[in-house]
C-alpha positions as CSV (number, residue, x, y, z in Angstrom):
1,M,-10.3,2.9,11.6
2,S,-7.9,5.2,9.8
3,L,-4.3,4.7,8.8
4,S,-3.3,7.4,11.2
5,S,-4.2,5.0,14.1
6,V,-1.2,2.9,12.9
7,L,1.1,5.3,11.2
8,S,2.0,8.9,12.1
9,A,0.6,11.7,9.9
10,E,4.1,13.0,9.4
11,A,5.4,9.6,8.2
12,I,2.5,9.2,5.8
13,D,3.0,12.7,4.4
14,S,6.7,12.1,3.9
15,A,6.1,8.8,2.1
16,V,3.4,10.3,-0.2
17,K,5.6,13.3,-1.0
18,D,8.5,11.0,-1.9
19,C,6.5,9.6,-4.9
20,Q,4.6,12.6,-6.1
21,A,5.9,12.4,-9.6
22,P,4.3,9.8,-11.9
23,D,6.3,6.5,-12.2
24,T,8.3,7.2,-9.0
25,F,6.3,5.0,-6.7
26,C,8.2,2.0,-5.2
27,P,6.2,-0.1,-2.7
28,K,9.2,-1.2,-0.6
29,K,10.5,2.3,-0.3
30,F,7.0,3.7,0.5
31,F,6.6,1.1,3.3
32,Q,10.0,2.1,4.7
33,I,9.4,5.8,4.7
34,C,6.0,5.6,6.3
35,G,7.3,3.1,8.8
36,L,4.9,0.3,8.0
37,N,7.7,-2.2,7.6
38,K,8.6,-1.8,11.3
39,K,5.0,-2.4,12.6
40,S,3.6,-5.6,14.0
41,P,1.9,-8.2,11.8
42,Q,-1.4,-7.2,13.5
43,D,-0.8,-3.5,12.4
44,V,0.1,-4.5,8.9
45,K,-3.2,-6.6,8.7
46,K,-5.1,-3.5,10.0
47,V,-3.6,-1.4,7.2
48,F,-4.5,-4.2,4.7
49,G,-8.1,-4.1,5.9
50,I,-8.2,-0.3,5.2
51,L,-6.7,-0.7,1.8
52,D,-9.1,-3.5,0.9
53,N,-11.8,-1.0,0.0
54,D,-14.5,-3.4,-1.0
55,G,-13.9,-5.8,2.0
56,S,-13.3,-8.8,-0.3
57,G,-10.2,-10.0,1.6
58,F,-8.0,-9.0,-1.3
59,I,-6.6,-5.9,-2.9
60,E,-7.5,-5.9,-6.6
61,E,-5.8,-3.9,-9.3
62,E,-8.6,-1.4,-9.3
63,E,-8.1,-0.7,-5.6
64,L,-4.3,-0.6,-6.1
65,K,-4.6,2.4,-8.5
66,F,-5.9,4.5,-5.5
67,F,-3.3,3.1,-3.0
68,L,-1.7,6.5,-2.3
69,Q,-5.1,8.2,-1.9
70,R,-6.0,5.7,0.9
71,F,-3.0,7.3,2.7
72,S,-3.7,10.9,1.7
73,P,-6.9,12.0,-0.1
74,T,-5.0,14.6,-2.1
75,A,-2.3,12.1,-3.4
76,R,-2.2,11.1,-7.0
77,A,-3.5,7.8,-8.5
78,L,-0.8,5.2,-9.4
79,T,0.0,5.0,-13.1
80,E,-0.9,1.8,-14.9
81,K,2.8,0.9,-15.0
82,E,3.2,1.4,-11.2
83,T,-0.1,-0.5,-10.5
84,K,1.1,-3.5,-12.6
85,A,4.6,-3.5,-11.1
86,F,3.1,-3.4,-7.5
87,M,0.7,-6.2,-8.4
88,S,3.5,-8.3,-9.9
89,A,5.8,-7.7,-6.9
90,A,3.2,-8.7,-4.3
91,D,0.9,-11.3,-6.1
92,D,2.9,-14.4,-5.2
93,D,0.3,-16.9,-6.4
94,S,-0.5,-15.0,-9.6
95,D,-4.2,-14.8,-9.1
96,G,-4.4,-11.2,-10.0
97,R,-5.1,-9.9,-6.5
98,I,-3.1,-9.4,-3.3
99,G,-4.2,-11.3,-0.2
100,A,-3.4,-10.3,3.3
101,D,-0.5,-12.8,3.6
102,E,1.0,-11.6,0.3
103,F,0.7,-8.0,1.5
104,Q,2.3,-8.8,4.8
105,A,5.2,-10.6,3.2
106,M,5.9,-7.7,0.9
107,V,5.7,-5.1,3.7
108,I,7.8,-6.9,6.3
109,H,10.4,-8.6,4.1
């Protein structure tokens, strides 16, 4: 499954272009621009499954660095500052990884 089965290619492109410069990535804004925040909980879980590159059931910091590249192969990697801010914003139980429920809560709320 690919992200384009849930989100339009145009929306993904707009969201990735919005944060091309280093240290400009904001997860909430990204989810709004690409339209993920308006999708069903099932669609958000599908996207989580795609972003969970190793299939562990969690998005770890190493996977988070390449978050934008999961949406667009030519996108940049997140900076360490962006990665840590994203993790901090989404990791509600402070276990150092983002679970499906944490991801969904961040996207939809």
